Every structure is written in structure tokens, then in C-alpha cells.
C-alpha positions in Angstrom: 50.3 136.0 121.8 51.0 134.3 118.5 51.4 130.5 118.6 52.5 128.1 115.9 51.1 124.6 116.3 52.8 121.8 114.4 49.8 119.5 114.2 48.4 116.7 112.0 45.0 118.4 111.5 43.1 115.3 110.4 39.3 115.8 110.1 38.3 113.0 112.6 37.2 113.5 116.2 40.5 112.1 117.6 42.2 115.2 116.3 39.4 117.7 115.8 38.6 118.0 119.5 41.5 120.4 119.9 39.7 122.9 117.7 36.6 123.2 119.9 38.5 122.8 123.2 41.9 124.5 122.8 41.8 126.7 119.7 38.5 128.3 120.3 39.1 129.1 124.0 42.7 130.5 123.5 41.6 132.7 120.6 38.9 134.2 122.8 41.7 135.3 125.1 43.7 137.0 122.4 46.0 134.1 121.5 46.3 133.6 117.7 47.0 130.0 116.7 48.4 129.1 113.3 48.4 125.4 112.4 51.4 124.0 110.5 50.1 120.6 109.1 53.0 118.2 108.3 50.5 116.1 106.2 50.5 118.9 103.6 54.0 117.8 102.6 55.2 114.7 100.8 57.6 113.5 103.5 58.4 114.3 107.2 61.8 115.7 106.1 60.1 118.1 103.7 57.7 119.2 106.4 60.5 119.8 108.9 62.6 121.8 106.4 59.6 124.0 105.4 58.7 124.5 109.1 62.1 126.1 109.8 61.8 128.3 106.7 58.2 129.3 107.7 59.2 130.3 111.2 62.0 132.4 109.8 59.6 134.2 107.5 57.0 134.9 110.3 57.0 136.0 113.9 55.7 133.7 116.7 55.8 133.9 120.5 55.5 130.2 121.0 56.0 126.9 119.1 54.1 123.8 120.3 53.3 120.3 119.1 51.8 117.1 120.5 53.9 114.9 118.1 56.8 112.6 118.6 60.3 112.3 117.1 59.0 110.5 113.9 57.1 113.7 112.9 59.1 116.5 114.5 62.9 116.0 114.5 65.3 117.0 117.3 67.4 119.1 115.0 64.3 121.0 113.9 63.4 121.8 117.5 67.0 123.0 118.2 66.8 125.2 115.1 63.6 126.8 116.3 65.1 127.4 119.7 68.1 129.0 118.0 65.8 131.4 116.3 64.7 132.4 119.8 61.2 130.9 120.1 60.2 129.0 123.2 59.2 125.4 122.5 56.4 123.3 124.1 55.8 119.6 123.8 52.2 118.6 124.9 52.1 114.9 125.8 48.5 114.0 125.4 47.7 110.5 126.8 51.2 110.1 128.2 49.8 107.7 130.8 49.2 105.0 128.1 51.8 105.9 125.4 54.7 107.7 127.1 57.2 106.1 124.7 55.7 108.2 121.9 57.6 111.2 123.1 60.6 109.7 124.8 63.1 110.4 122.0 62.3 114.1 121.5 61.2 115.3 125.0 64.7 116.4 126.0 64.8 119.0 123.1 61.9 121.1 124.3 62.0 124.1 126.7 58.9 122.7 128.5 57.1 119.3 128.4 53.5 119.2 129.4 52.4 115.9 130.9 48.6 115.2 131.2 49.1 112.4 133.7 51.5 112.1 136.7 51.9 108.3 136.7 54.7 108.2 134.1 56.6 111.3 135.3 59.6 109.1 136.2 60.1 108.3 132.6 60.2 111.9 131.6 62.2 113.1 134.6 65.1 111.1 133.1 64.6 112.7 129.7 63.9 116.4 130.4 64.6 118.9 133.2 61.6 121.1 132.7 58.1 119.7 132.8 54.6 120.5 134.1 51.8 118.0 135.1 48.5 119.5 134.0 45.3 117.4 133.3 42.9 117.9 130.4 40.3 120.7 130.7 37.2 122.0 128.8 36.3 125.1 127.0 33.7 127.1 129.0 32.5 129.0 126.0 31.8 126.0 123.8 30.6 123.6 126.6 27.8 125.4 128.4 24.7 124.3 130.2 21.5 124.0 128.1 18.9 123.1 130.6 15.5 122.3 129.2 13.3 119.4 130.2 15.1 116.8 132.3 15.5 113.3 130.8 15.3 110.9 133.8 17.8 108.4 132.5 21.5 107.7 132.5 23.4 108.5 129.4 26.8 107.4 128.1 28.4 109.0 125.1 31.3 106.9 123.7 32.3 103.5 122.5 31.2 100.7 124.8 34.3 98.6 124.5 35.9 96.2 127.0 34.7 96.6 130.6 32.5 99.5 129.7 30.0 97.0 128.4 30.0 95.3 131.8 29.1 98.5 133.6 26.3 99.3 131.1 25.0 95.7 131.3 24.9 95.8 135.1 22.7 98.9 135.0 20.2 97.6 132.6 20.1 94.2 134.3 18.9 96.0 137.4 16.1 97.8 135.6 18.0 101.1 135.2 17.3 103.1 131.9 20.5 103.8 129.9 20.7 105.8 126.7 23.9 105.0 124.8 25.2 107.3 122.0 27.6 105.3 119.8 28.0 103.8 116.4 27.7 100.1 116.8 28.5 97.5 114.1 25.6 95.2 113.3 27.5 92.0 113.9 30.3 92.8 116.3 29.8 95.5 118.8 32.6 98.1 119.1 35.2 96.2 117.1 38.6 97.7 117.5 40.6 98.6 114.4 42.7 95.8 113.0 46.3 96.1 114.0 49.1 94.8 111.9 51.2 92.0 113.7 54.4 94.1 113.4 52.8 97.1 115.1 51.1 94.9 117.7 54.5 93.4 118.7 56.0 96.9 118.9 53.2 98.2 121.0 53.3 95.2 123.4 57.1 95.7 123.8 56.8 99.3 124.6 54.0 98.7 127.1 56.1 96.0 128.8 58.8 98.6 129.6 57.0 100.5 132.3 54.7 99.5 135.2 51.5 101.2 134.0 52.0 99.7 130.6 52.5 96.2 132.0 49.0 96.5 133.6 47.5 97.8 130.4 49.1 94.8 128.6 47.8 92.4 131.3 44.3 93.9 130.9 44.4 93.3 127.1 45.5 89.7 127.7 42.8 89.0 130.3 40.3 90.7 128.0 41.1 88.2 125.2 41.2 85.2 127.5 38.1 85.9 129.6 35.2 86.9 127.3 33.6 90.2 128.0 29.9 89.8 127.8 28.3 91.5 124.8 26.0 94.5 125.2 22.5 93.5 126.1 20.9 94.8 123.0 17.6 93.1 123.7 17.0 94.9 127.0 14.2 97.4 126.8 16.1 99.4 129.4 18.9 100.1 126.9 18.3 102.7 124.2 20.9 103.0 121.5 21.3 106.1 119.4 23.9 107.2 116.8 27.0 108.9 118.0 27.0 112.7 118.1 29.4 115.6 117.6 30.7 118.0 120.1 27.9 120.5 119.5 25.3 118.2 120.9 27.1 117.4 124.2 25.7 120.5 125.9 22.1 119.4 125.6 22.7 115.8 126.5 24.9 116.3 129.6 22.7 119.2 130.8 19.4 117.4 130.5 20.1 113.7 131.3 19.7 113.1 135.0 23.1 111.3 135.1 26.0 111.2 132.7 28.0 108.0 133.0 31.8 108.2 132.7 34.5 105.6 132.9 38.0 106.2 134.4 39.4 102.8 133.5 42.0 103.0 130.7 41.8 100.7 127.8 40.7 97.2 128.9 42.2 97.5 132.5 38.6 97.4 133.9 39.0 93.6 133.9 41.8 93.9 136.5 41.3 94.0 140.3 43.2 97.2 140.3 42.4 99.0 137.0 44.6 101.8 135.5 42.5 104.9 135.9 42.9 108.0 133.8 41.4 111.5 133.7 40.2 112.2 130.2 38.3 114.9 128.2 34.9 113.5 129.4 35.9 114.2 133.0 35.7 117.9 132.3 33.2 118.1 129.5 30.4 116.7 131.6 30.7 119.2 134.5 31.5 122.1 132.1 28.1 121.3 130.4 26.4 121.4 133.8 26.0 117.6 133.9 26.0 115.2 136.8 29.1 113.0 136.4 28.9 109.4 137.7 32.0 107.3 137.5 34.3 104.9 139.4 36.3 106.5 142.2 39.7 107.9 141.2 41.7 109.9 143.7 43.1 112.3 141.1 39.6 113.1 139.9 38.4 113.5 143.5 41.0 116.3 143.8 39.4 118.2 141.0 35.7 117.8 142.0 34.3 117.3 145.5 32.5 114.0 146.0 28.7 114.1 146.5 28.8 117.9 145.9 30.2 118.2 142.4 30.6 114.5 141.3 29.2 111.1 142.2 31.6 108.2 142.6 31.0 104.5 143.0 33.5 102.0 144.3 31.9 98.7 143.4 29.0 97.1 141.6 26.7 97.5 144.6 27.3 101.3 144.7 26.9 101.5 141.0 23.4 100.2 141.2 22.3 101.7 144.6 23.6 105.2 143.7 22.2 105.1 140.2 18.7 104.3 141.6 19.0 106.9 144.4 20.0 109.8 142.1 17.4 108.9 139.5 14.5 109.2 141.9 12.3 112.0 140.6 12.1 113.5 144.1 15.9 114.0 144.0 15.8 116.5 141.1 16.8 119.4 143.4 19.8 117.4 144.6 20.8 116.6 141.0 20.5 120.2 139.9 22.6 121.4 142.9 25.4 119.0 142.0 25.2 120.0 138.3 25.4 123.8 139.0 28.2 123.3 141.5 30.2 121.2 139.0 29.8 123.8 136.3 31.1 126.5 138.7 34.1 124.5 139.7 35.0 123.6 136.2 34.6 127.2 135.0 36.8 128.6 137.8 39.5 126.0 137.7 39.4 123.6 134.8 39.6 125.6 131.6 42.3 125.4 128.9 43.2 129.0 129.5 43.9 128.2 133.2 46.2 125.4 132.1 48.0 127.6 129.5 48.5 130.4 131.9 50.8 128.1 133.9 52.6 127.2 130.7 53.0 130.8 129.8 54.4 131.6 133.2 56.8 128.8 133.1 58.2 129.9 129.7 58.4 133.6 130.7 55.6 134.6 128.4 53.3 136.1 131.0 54.1 139.6 129.7 52.8 138.8 126.3 49.3 140.1 125.4 46.4 138.0 126.3 43.2 138.9 128.2 
């Protein structure tokens, strides 16, 4: 199976996660992935023109991209299809930014949605789509059990309502180890957004129900001050952010790995917008005990109290954290960790997801193992 991936291969985590997640795993199953980076060209037009020429000079079984119409043009996709290569659009984060792909989704043979909530938008745009969540690479993310660290860990930026969750834990005497790069004066500042782009984003969010809730969450977050992280608490330990290679050790050995399902700043709403993200699968694939707010979709992927621990309110956040951190419950923790790894390895790998894509596009007969 030869795959051409039209992809802005920028050396930052926001983009590089695909190398350790998707590229590595698919290549282990005999899928050869070639990246065509449009950033190597002076303009988008130059990149699109060269892309067509490149495909004509080489043989590929599948063309795929995660980018919208500003980067990959409709006429380019039609030209690729005319050559006879199936085309796949992967809509990462379509729950929050479905409008990114709305102008080019109809050109592709198949559109892969990672969230079901905005399917109505895409149903109007394209006739062939699949709804498949994120996953994790079982070869890269593996359990590395050593000596258990009897604390809760969170790996990620503590913005918005995430701070509130961490604060509630440390206020109740629960040890939390946070891995994040924090600015000295202003914790987890978001990148400055130009007024023009801010207006455009607000307009796009206002066009669909989920987006309206995201917008409302942002407004409430600005109006009602979110408490700052309790840096002076001796129950909170802060360490620098880490790369993907260190997740195995952390998720395996910390007693509990905290996760947040609330999208953006919607945690301040009575009914937050929940989302399944990479962390939802990285933690169990590493053999970790995932602890997060209840979300029905995630509950379909992992069995509550057997493969994952959910809390539904602040009281459960505290009571369950204290219960599962008790030293005498180490066997319970380990049973959940090993069960979560088994479930993730059997059902939530990227190859499992791509097998459904290959089948939909009639590529099941191509070589892969």
C-alpha cells in the first residue's frame, strides 16, 4: 500500500504527533507513506501544480490530506481522481472547526470525521463519510511498569477550566504532578490572535450549535475569571513539558492519569462540549489508569470502573481520586490499567481505523499485513 500524504510537516507537536501515531504504525503494517509538504513551495498554487505533476510521475494507491480548501484546491483533487487514485480527507478536530473543510469536502471520495456531532454539516457537503475517533499506536505507546508513583499526573496545558479541576484536587490534599511549560507571570497564556482572525473565528463558530456553545464558553471565560493555578500549594508539583517518548513511563507508573474531555473553555458551562482526543487513547495504550469527566462516547470505547474511571461532579472527582490513590488499592489500579491496554490494543489502533477506510475505498485487496 503506497500512500501520498499532502501535509504541512511543521516540526511542532501540533503536527508531529502524526509521525509517532499514524506514520509509524501504518509503516509497520506494510503501508509506505510519502509526505508532500506544501510549505516547500513559494505559494499554494505552486504546491498544487507540482502535486499533480508529482503524482503523474509516481505510483500511489491512496491520496490523503487533513487540509482545507486554502491549501488543497478542488480542481487539484479532481485532477488526482481523474488519474485514478482514491482520495481521502481526514477532518481532525471537526467537532470544533468543521468549517475548515466545508468548501472542499465534496471533492473527495471519502471524508473521515473524528467526531459525530457535526455530521449534519458534512452530510450536506458529501455523500461518502466515515465517523472514526482518534486512536493510538500500540508499538510506540507501550506499558513501562516500574515503581508506582502514588500521585495523579496531568500532561498538558492547564488552560481554562482545567485549572479549576487541578485546583480542586490540591485544595483537598491530593498530590498532583503537572507536566507543562508555564510562563512565569501569566499561566498558560493563549497565543495572541489578530482582531480580523478573531472576528472570522467567532462568525464561523456562531454558524453551528456546537460552535455557539464553544463561543459562549469563551465569553463566560472572559467575564468570569478562572482562578489561577495554586502554585503555592505543596500538593502541586510542576515539571517541564515532555515529548511523546516519555509518555509510556509517566502513564504507566503514575497511579492515576488525569484527562479532560471538555473542549476549549466550555468547562465553564453547565453542559460542556465534550470531545474524545489523543490523550483518551494514549493513556490506556500506555497501560495507564485514565480519570476524566464522564462522556457517553468515551464510555462506549472503554468500560467504566473496569477500563476507565469517570467522575460526574466535583464530589466524585475528590472521592474517587482519594479512593483509587489508597495504597491498598494498587491491585485494583493495576487490573484497570492492564484491561485498558488490552482494550486499546484490540480495538483502538490507527490500523484498525484505516482498515475501515481501505475497505470503504475498495483498497482491501492491496498489500498490507
